[in-house]
matplotlib code that plots the C-alpha trace (Angstrom):
import matplotlib.pyplot as plt

x = [-30.4, -32.2, -33.4, -31.7, -32.5, -31.8, -33.8, -33.7, -32.7, -29.1, -28.0, -24.7, -23.5, -20.3, -18.5, -18.6, -15.3, -16.0, -18.4, -17.2, -20.9, -22.1, -24.8, -26.8, -27.8, -30.4, -30.7, -34.1, -35.3, -37.3, -39.8, -38.6, -38.2, -38.4, -34.6, -32.2, -33.2, -32.2, -34.3, -33.1, -35.2, -33.3, -34.5, -37.7, -38.0, -38.2, -40.6, -39.0, -38.4, -36.5, -33.0, -32.4, -28.8, -28.9, -26.8, -29.6, -29.2, -25.4, -24.8, -21.0, -18.2, -15.1, -14.0, -16.7, -20.0, -22.9, -26.5, -29.6, -32.0, -30.0, -27.2, -29.6, -31.3, -28.4, -26.3, -22.5, -20.0, -22.2, -19.5, -18.2, -21.7, -22.7, -19.6, -20.5, -24.1, -22.8, -20.3, -23.1, -25.3, -28.2, -31.0, -33.7, -33.0, -34.5, -31.7, -32.6, -29.9, -30.1, -27.4, -25.8, -23.1, -22.7, -20.2, -16.7, -16.1, -12.6, -12.3, -13.1, -16.2, -15.5, -17.6, -20.5, -20.0, -19.9, -23.0, -24.9, -23.8, -25.0, -28.4, -28.6, -28.8, -31.4, -33.1, -36.6, -37.5, -36.2, -34.8, -36.1, -33.1, -31.6, -28.1, -26.0, -23.6, -21.2, -21.1, -18.4, -15.0, -14.5, -12.0, -12.6, -9.7, -9.4, -5.8, -3.6, -6.6, -8.3, -10.7, -11.0, -14.0, -14.2, -17.0, -16.7, -18.7, -18.8, -17.4, -13.6, -11.4, -7.7, -6.6, -3.4, -2.1, 1.2, 2.7, 6.3, 7.1, 5.9, 8.2, 5.4, 3.1, 5.1, 3.2, 0.6, -1.6, -4.2, -6.5, -9.6, -11.7, -15.3, -15.5, -18.9, -18.5, -14.8, -15.3, -11.6, -11.1, -14.2, -12.8, -9.6, -11.4, -13.8, -11.0, -9.0, -8.9, -9.0, -5.7, -4.0, -1.1, -0.9, 0.2, -2.5, -5.2, -4.1, -4.4, -7.9, -8.9, -7.8, -9.9, -13.0, -12.9, -12.2, -13.4, -13.8, -10.5, -8.1, -5.4, -8.1, -10.4, -7.7, -4.3, -1.9, 1.6, 4.3, 7.8, 7.3, 6.3, 3.0, 2.1, -0.2, 1.0, 1.3, -1.0, -3.5, -2.1, 0.0, -1.5, -4.2, -4.3, -4.9, -7.6, -9.3, -9.6, -11.4, -13.7, -14.6, -15.2, -17.5, -19.5, -19.8, -20.7, -23.8, -25.4, -25.8, -27.7, -27.2, -25.5, -22.7, -20.7, -17.6, -13.8, -12.5, -8.9, -8.4, -5.4, -5.4, -9.2, -11.3, -14.9, -15.2, -14.0, -16.0, -19.1, -18.3, -18.0, -21.3, -23.0, -21.5, -22.8, -26.3, -26.2, -25.3, -28.3, -30.8]
y = [16.2, 17.6, 16.7, 18.4, 18.8, 21.2, 24.2, 23.6, 20.7, 20.5, 18.6, 17.3, 15.0, 13.0, 9.9, 6.7, 5.4, 1.7, 1.7, 4.9, 5.7, 9.3, 9.6, 12.5, 12.9, 15.3, 15.7, 17.0, 18.2, 15.7, 15.8, 15.2, 11.6, 10.2, 9.6, 9.2, 7.2, 6.7, 6.2, 4.9, 6.6, 5.4, 1.8, 1.5, -2.3, -2.0, -0.2, 2.8, 1.4, 3.3, 2.1, 2.9, 3.0, -0.2, -3.2, -5.3, -3.9, -4.2, -6.3, -5.9, -4.4, -5.7, -2.4, 0.0, -0.2, -1.2, -1.0, -2.4, -5.4, -7.1, -6.3, -4.7, -2.4, -1.2, 1.9, 1.7, 3.8, 5.4, 6.0, 9.4, 11.0, 9.3, 10.6, 14.2, 13.6, 12.4, 15.3, 17.7, 15.9, 15.7, 13.3, 13.6, 13.6, 12.2, 11.3, 10.7, 8.8, 8.5, 5.9, 2.9, 4.7, 7.8, 10.1, 9.9, 13.7, 14.5, 11.3, 12.9, 14.2, 17.9, 18.6, 16.8, 18.7, 22.1, 21.1, 20.3, 23.6, 25.5, 23.9, 25.6, 23.0, 23.8, 22.3, 21.0, 19.5, 17.6, 14.3, 10.9, 9.2, 6.4, 7.1, 3.9, 3.3, 0.4, -0.8, -3.4, -3.8, -6.1, -6.9, -7.7, -9.0, -10.1, -11.1, -8.1, -5.7, -5.1, -2.8, -2.5, -0.8, 0.7, 2.5, 6.3, 9.4, 10.5, 9.2, 9.0, 7.2, 6.3, 4.7, 3.6, 2.5, 0.9, 1.0, -0.1, -0.3, 3.3, 6.0, 8.6, 7.0, 4.6, 4.3, 6.9, 7.1, 9.7, 10.3, 12.4, 12.9, 14.1, 13.6, 14.9, 18.2, 18.7, 21.5, 22.0, 18.5, 18.4, 20.0, 18.0, 14.7, 15.6, 16.8, 13.5, 11.7, 8.0, 6.5, 3.5, 1.9, 3.1, -0.3, -2.2, 0.3, -0.3, -4.1, -3.7, -1.4, -4.1, -6.6, -4.3, -2.5, 1.2, 2.3, 5.8, 6.2, 8.9, 11.2, 13.8, 11.6, 9.4, 9.8, 7.3, 6.2, 4.4, 3.4, 5.0, 8.4, 10.2, 10.4, 13.4, 15.1, 17.1, 16.0, 18.4, 18.0, 15.5, 12.1, 12.6, 8.8, 8.0, 10.7, 9.2, 5.9, 7.9, 9.4, 5.9, 4.6, 7.5, 6.9, 3.1, 3.8, 5.8, 2.4, 2.2, 5.4, 9.1, 9.2, 6.8, 6.8, 4.7, 4.9, 2.9, 1.9, 0.6, -0.7, -1.1, -0.7, -1.4, -1.5, -5.2, -5.0, -1.8, -3.7, -6.5, -3.9, -2.4, -5.8, -6.7, -3.5, -4.3, -7.7, -6.0, -3.7, -6.5]
z = [1.5, -1.5, -4.9, -7.9, -11.5, -14.3, -15.5, -19.3, -21.7, -23.1, -26.2, -27.5, -30.2, -30.6, -31.6, -29.6, -28.3, -29.0, -31.9, -33.7, -34.3, -33.9, -31.2, -30.0, -26.3, -24.9, -21.1, -19.8, -16.4, -14.4, -11.5, -7.9, -6.8, -10.4, -10.5, -13.4, -16.5, -20.1, -23.2, -26.6, -29.2, -32.3, -32.2, -34.2, -33.7, -29.9, -27.5, -25.7, -22.2, -19.6, -18.7, -15.1, -13.7, -11.6, -10.9, -12.3, -15.8, -16.1, -19.2, -19.5, -17.5, -19.4, -21.0, -19.9, -18.1, -20.4, -19.2, -20.8, -21.3, -24.0, -26.5, -29.0, -26.4, -24.4, -23.6, -23.7, -21.8, -19.1, -16.5, -17.6, -17.8, -14.6, -12.9, -13.9, -12.7, -9.3, -9.0, -9.8, -7.1, -9.6, -8.7, -11.4, -15.1, -18.3, -20.8, -24.4, -26.5, -30.2, -30.8, -29.1, -27.1, -25.0, -26.8, -25.5, -26.2, -24.9, -22.8, -19.5, -17.7, -17.9, -21.0, -19.4, -16.1, -17.9, -20.0, -16.8, -15.2, -18.3, -17.8, -14.4, -11.6, -8.9, -5.8, -6.4, -3.0, 0.1, -0.9, 0.2, -1.4, 0.7, 2.0, 1.5, 4.4, 4.7, 8.3, 7.7, 6.2, 3.3, 0.5, -3.2, -5.3, -9.0, -9.9, -8.9, -8.7, -5.4, -3.5, 0.3, 1.8, 5.3, 7.1, 6.9, 7.4, 3.8, 0.4, 0.3, -2.2, -2.2, -5.5, -7.0, -10.4, -11.4, -14.9, -14.2, -17.9, -18.6, -17.3, -18.0, -15.4, -13.1, -9.8, -8.8, -5.7, -4.9, -1.9, -2.0, 1.1, 1.3, -2.4, -3.3, -1.4, -2.1, -4.7, -5.0, -6.4, -8.5, -11.7, -11.4, -11.3, -14.1, -16.3, -16.1, -19.5, -20.2, -21.1, -22.6, -24.3, -27.9, -29.3, -27.4, -28.5, -32.2, -31.7, -30.3, -33.1, -35.6, -33.6, -34.0, -30.7, -30.0, -33.5, -32.3, -30.5, -31.4, -29.8, -29.0, -26.8, -25.0, -23.6, -25.2, -24.2, -26.2, -25.2, -21.8, -23.1, -23.9, -27.5, -27.0, -23.8, -21.8, -19.0, -17.6, -14.2, -12.1, -11.5, -14.3, -15.0, -11.3, -11.1, -14.1, -12.1, -9.4, -12.1, -13.4, -9.9, -9.1, -12.2, -11.5, -7.8, -9.0, -9.7, -6.0, -5.7, -5.0, -1.6, -0.6, 2.6, 2.8, 2.4, -0.5, -1.2, -4.7, -6.6, -10.4, -10.4, -13.5, -14.5, -13.8, -10.1, -9.7, -10.8, -8.3, -5.6, -6.4, -6.5, -3.2, -1.6, -3.0, -1.3, 2.0, 1.6, 1.4]

ax = plt.figure().add_subplot(projection="3d")
ax.plot(x, y, z, "-o")
ax.set_aspect("equal")
plt.show()
């Protein structure tokens, strides 16, 4: 195992999905063994304190994963960027955020992935990162959502979704083995966009949520059909669930080895899974 960072900084700006506020994010190289951390530089009333991707700093996982120390010093929507970081196997980065939320961009991780590749990823040293292995089988369920974890020799995910009232989606299942070294699947996962019911999104917008949502940064369906199709590939919605899960799993650390079977997964149950893994690690 090795440590990876980037050769030069990269910057991008964009709108936040939930707040609608424009944010700028700059990603810098970092020294080996330092890890990944975020800094909010737009808050003049607070000292600049690193926010480290960790289960201890999860403030909210209802609609997305929010990290921070309190609501005023937090970072919203980390999962798409963290998924791109994991798929790139990066271990050491300094990430400066000017704004409350990481930009949604096109609703997937592909722009983040390409941005990191443009920054030229390289090996800095041998890694001392802990490889997290699950030695037992366990089951987590919330209503009709569940995740089962099995011991495995690498990271593998089998996930399913079920939208019986939407002919465009219906039931989808996807299995990806050896996830972090399966280069064939990497672009497909990273390109998968977030999605939702057009009518429900409009209701949430009227309630003050999803202020940055539009038909460019999210797939939307209505009356069983896509409002802004076509899909980039078959099972794009199911693959986006894999993308989100990879991003949330990064809160465990760099290298994870287990086989997950998930059904109707969301950020809340993903957070429960990560917290359970952390308890096993003690």
